[in-house]
C-alpha positions in Angstrom: -2.9 -3.0 -15.1 -3.9 0.7 -15.2 -6.4 1.9 -12.6 -9.8 2.7 -14.0 -10.7 6.5 -14.1 -13.5 7.7 -11.9 -15.9 7.7 -15.0 -15.1 4.0 -15.6 -16.0 2.8 -12.1 -19.4 1.2 -12.0 -19.3 -0.9 -8.9 -17.4 -0.8 -5.7 -16.8 -2.8 -2.5 -15.1 -1.5 0.6 -14.5 -2.9 4.1 -12.9 -1.1 7.1 -9.2 -1.8 8.2 -9.4 -1.6 12.0 -6.5 -1.2 14.4 -6.6 -0.5 18.1 -10.4 -0.8 18.3 -11.2 1.6 15.5 -11.1 2.1 11.8 -7.8 3.5 10.3 -8.8 3.2 6.7 -10.6 1.0 4.2 -9.7 -1.7 1.6 -11.6 -1.0 -1.6 -12.3 -2.9 -4.8 -13.7 -1.4 -8.0 -15.2 -2.8 -11.1 -15.7 -1.2 -14.4 -19.0 -2.8 -14.9 -22.2 -3.0 -12.7 -22.1 -6.1 -10.5 -23.1 -7.5 -7.3 -20.4 -8.6 -4.9 -21.1 -12.0 -3.4 -20.5 -13.2 0.2 -17.4 -15.1 -0.7 -15.9 -11.9 -2.1 -16.9 -9.7 0.9 -15.4 -12.4 3.3 -12.2 -12.5 1.3 -11.8 -8.7 1.3 -12.5 -8.8 5.1 -9.8 -11.4 5.6 -7.2 -9.3 3.6 -8.2 -6.3 5.7 -7.6 -8.4 8.9 -4.2 -9.3 7.5 -3.3 -5.7 6.7 -4.3 -4.6 10.3 -2.2 -7.4 11.7 0.8 -6.3 9.6 0.3 -2.6 10.4 0.0 -3.4 14.1 3.2 -5.5 14.0 5.1 -2.7 12.2 3.8 -0.2 14.8 4.9 -2.4 17.8 8.4 -2.8 16.1 8.7 0.9 15.7 7.8 1.5 19.4 10.2 -1.2 20.5 12.9 0.4 18.4 12.3 3.8 19.8 12.4 2.4 23.3 15.6 0.5 22.6 17.2 3.7 21.4 15.9 6.0 24.1 16.5 3.8 27.1 19.6 2.0 25.5 18.0 -1.3 25.9 18.8 -4.5 23.9 15.9 -6.1 22.0 15.0 -8.6 24.8 15.0 -5.9 27.5 12.6 -3.7 25.4 10.4 -6.6 24.7 10.2 -7.5 28.4 9.5 -3.8 29.2 6.7 -3.6 26.7 5.3 -6.9 27.9 5.1 -5.6 31.4 3.4 -2.4 30.3 0.8 -4.3 28.4 0.2 -6.7 31.4 -0.2 -3.6 33.6 -2.8 -2.0 31.3 -0.4 0.7 30.4 0.2 -0.7 26.9 -1.0 2.3 24.8 1.7 1.7 22.3 3.1 5.2 22.5 6.6 6.2 23.4 7.1 9.7 24.7 
């Protein structure tokens, strides 16, 4: 289905996608006719945004774990144990320097 051009958009609904305690983007729906979005549609879009945030978070953690495995020459279990320990100590920023 082709995307509507800007001139065809008559209604929109957007919700934030949040990760790490803050917004990283938005999930948006558009309609080519004026309309009101009901609570069910808003809730569904918020649920999809939550799924997106979970998947993005998991992908980021996998990337960090992979970088740690490569840098420190750890196997998967050792890297997981290291990251779990960092998180328990409050140092789990998710970044690998």
